C-alpha positions as CSV (number, residue, x, y, z in Angstrom):
1,X,8.4,5.7,-42.1
2,X,7.1,8.0,-44.8
3,X,4.2,10.4,-43.9
4,X,1.5,10.2,-46.7
5,X,-1.5,12.4,-47.1
6,X,-4.9,11.3,-48.4
7,X,-4.7,7.5,-48.0
8,X,-8.1,6.0,-48.5
9,X,-9.1,2.8,-46.6
10,X,-12.3,1.4,-48.2
11,X,-14.2,-1.7,-47.0
12,X,-17.2,-3.5,-48.5
13,X,-20.3,-4.0,-46.4
14,X,-22.9,-6.4,-47.7
15,X,-26.0,-4.3,-47.1
16,X,-27.2,-0.9,-45.9
17,X,-27.7,0.2,-42.3
18,X,-28.3,3.6,-40.8
19,X,-27.3,2.2,-37.4
20,X,-24.0,1.0,-38.8
21,X,-23.3,4.3,-40.5
22,X,-24.0,6.4,-37.4
23,X,-22.2,4.0,-35.0
24,X,-19.0,4.1,-37.1
25,X,-19.3,7.8,-37.8
26,X,-19.5,8.5,-34.0
27,X,-16.7,6.1,-33.3
28,X,-14.2,7.5,-35.8
29,X,-15.4,11.2,-35.6
30,X,-17.2,11.7,-32.3
31,X,-17.1,15.5,-32.8
32,X,-18.0,15.4,-36.6
33,X,-19.6,18.3,-38.3
34,X,-23.2,17.6,-39.4
35,X,-23.9,17.6,-43.1
36,X,-25.8,20.6,-44.6
37,X,-29.4,19.6,-45.1
38,X,-29.1,20.5,-48.7
39,X,-26.1,18.1,-49.1
40,X,-28.2,16.0,-51.4
41,X,-31.8,15.7,-52.4
42,X,-34.3,12.9,-53.1
43,X,-34.1,11.7,-56.7
44,X,-37.9,11.3,-56.8
45,X,-39.0,14.5,-55.0
46,X,-38.0,18.1,-54.3
47,X,-38.9,17.6,-50.6
48,X,-35.9,18.5,-48.4
49,X,-34.5,16.8,-45.4
50,X,-35.1,18.0,-41.8
51,X,-32.2,16.2,-40.2
52,X,-29.0,14.2,-41.1
53,X,-30.8,11.1,-39.7
54,X,-33.7,11.6,-42.1
55,X,-31.3,12.1,-45.0
56,X,-29.3,8.9,-44.3
57,X,-32.4,6.8,-43.5
58,X,-33.9,7.8,-46.9
59,X,-31.0,6.5,-48.9
60,X,-30.7,3.4,-46.7
61,X,-34.4,2.6,-46.9
62,X,-34.8,3.4,-50.6
63,X,-33.9,0.5,-53.0
64,X,-31.4,1.0,-55.9
65,X,-30.3,4.5,-55.2
66,X,-26.7,5.7,-55.1
67,X,-25.3,8.4,-52.8
68,X,-22.0,9.2,-51.2
69,X,-21.6,11.1,-47.9
70,X,-18.4,12.5,-46.3
71,X,-18.0,13.9,-42.8
72,X,-15.1,15.9,-41.4
73,X,-14.0,16.8,-37.9
74,X,-11.6,19.8,-37.6
75,X,-10.6,19.5,-34.0
76,X,-9.3,16.6,-32.0
77,X,-8.5,14.7,-35.2
78,X,-4.8,14.0,-35.2
79,X,-4.9,11.6,-38.2
80,X,-7.1,14.0,-40.2
81,X,-9.7,11.4,-40.7
82,X,-12.5,12.0,-43.1
83,X,-15.3,9.4,-42.8
84,X,-17.1,8.3,-46.0
85,X,-20.1,6.2,-46.9
86,X,-21.0,5.2,-50.5
87,X,-24.4,3.6,-50.8
88,X,-24.4,1.8,-54.1
89,X,-27.2,1.2,-56.5
90,X,-27.1,-2.6,-55.8
91,X,-27.9,-1.9,-52.1
92,X,-24.4,-2.4,-50.7
93,X,-22.2,0.1,-48.8
94,X,-18.6,1.0,-49.2
95,X,-17.2,2.6,-46.0
96,X,-14.1,4.7,-46.2
97,X,-11.6,6.4,-43.9
98,X,-9.3,8.9,-45.6
99,X,-6.3,9.6,-43.4
100,X,-2.9,11.3,-43.2
101,X,-0.1,9.2,-41.8
102,X,2.0,6.2,-42.5
103,X,1.1,3.1,-44.5
104,X,1.3,1.1,-41.2
105,X,-1.3,3.4,-39.7
106,X,-3.5,3.0,-42.8
107,X,-3.2,-0.8,-42.4
108,X,-4.3,-0.5,-38.8
109,X,-7.4,1.5,-39.8
110,X,-8.2,-0.8,-42.7
111,X,-8.0,-3.9,-40.4
112,X,-10.1,-2.2,-37.7
113,X,-12.8,-1.1,-40.2
114,X,-12.9,-4.6,-41.7
115,X,-13.4,-6.1,-38.3
116,X,-16.2,-3.7,-37.3
117,X,-18.0,-4.5,-40.6
118,X,-17.3,-8.2,-40.4
119,X,-15.8,-8.0,-43.9
120,X,-12.7,-9.4,-45.6
121,X,-13.0,-7.1,-48.6
122,X,-11.1,-3.8,-48.5
123,X,-8.3,-1.8,-50.1
124,X,-6.0,1.1,-49.4
125,X,-5.6,3.6,-52.2
126,X,-3.7,6.9,-52.4
127,X,-5.3,10.3,-53.0
128,X,-8.3,8.9,-55.0
129,X,-10.8,6.3,-53.8
130,X,-10.8,2.9,-55.5
131,X,-12.7,2.6,-58.8
132,X,-15.9,0.5,-58.9
133,X,-19.4,0.6,-60.4
134,X,-21.3,-0.8,-57.5
135,X,-21.0,-3.1,-54.5
136,X,-20.7,-6.3,-56.5
137,X,-18.0,-4.7,-58.6
138,X,-16.1,-3.6,-55.5
139,X,-16.3,-7.1,-54.1
140,X,-15.1,-8.7,-57.3
141,X,-12.1,-6.3,-57.7
142,X,-10.9,-6.1,-54.1
143,X,-11.8,-9.4,-52.4
144,X,-8.3,-10.7,-52.6
145,X,-6.5,-7.7,-51.2
């Protein structure tokens, strides 16, 4: 089997949830590096964030905002997983796992992520994430994969 770098497993989640984000982040990357507190800012204010939880909660609790987050873990990460969350402007979430490995391994991760999100909508892409405008567009494009 061929080893491939930067396979992106993306799965649609019909909503936004800080609890879901942190539970999956801690599952896939239990020793993840926290985001810098200046990773992003509030679109309506210059007030900074005091914690990663406050930052994620803000984008989950604020309607019709779009923000993407990525976490890494540089040790104890044999599949070189990068965990991503794209909160879309239509209040949905696209979760992603970017990995290095075989297509068979990517299919295992995709199936696992779908199961944990109770979703049938997902796709594996190579190098670049799938293209979509928002959650509804992702669902329309990739529901039959």
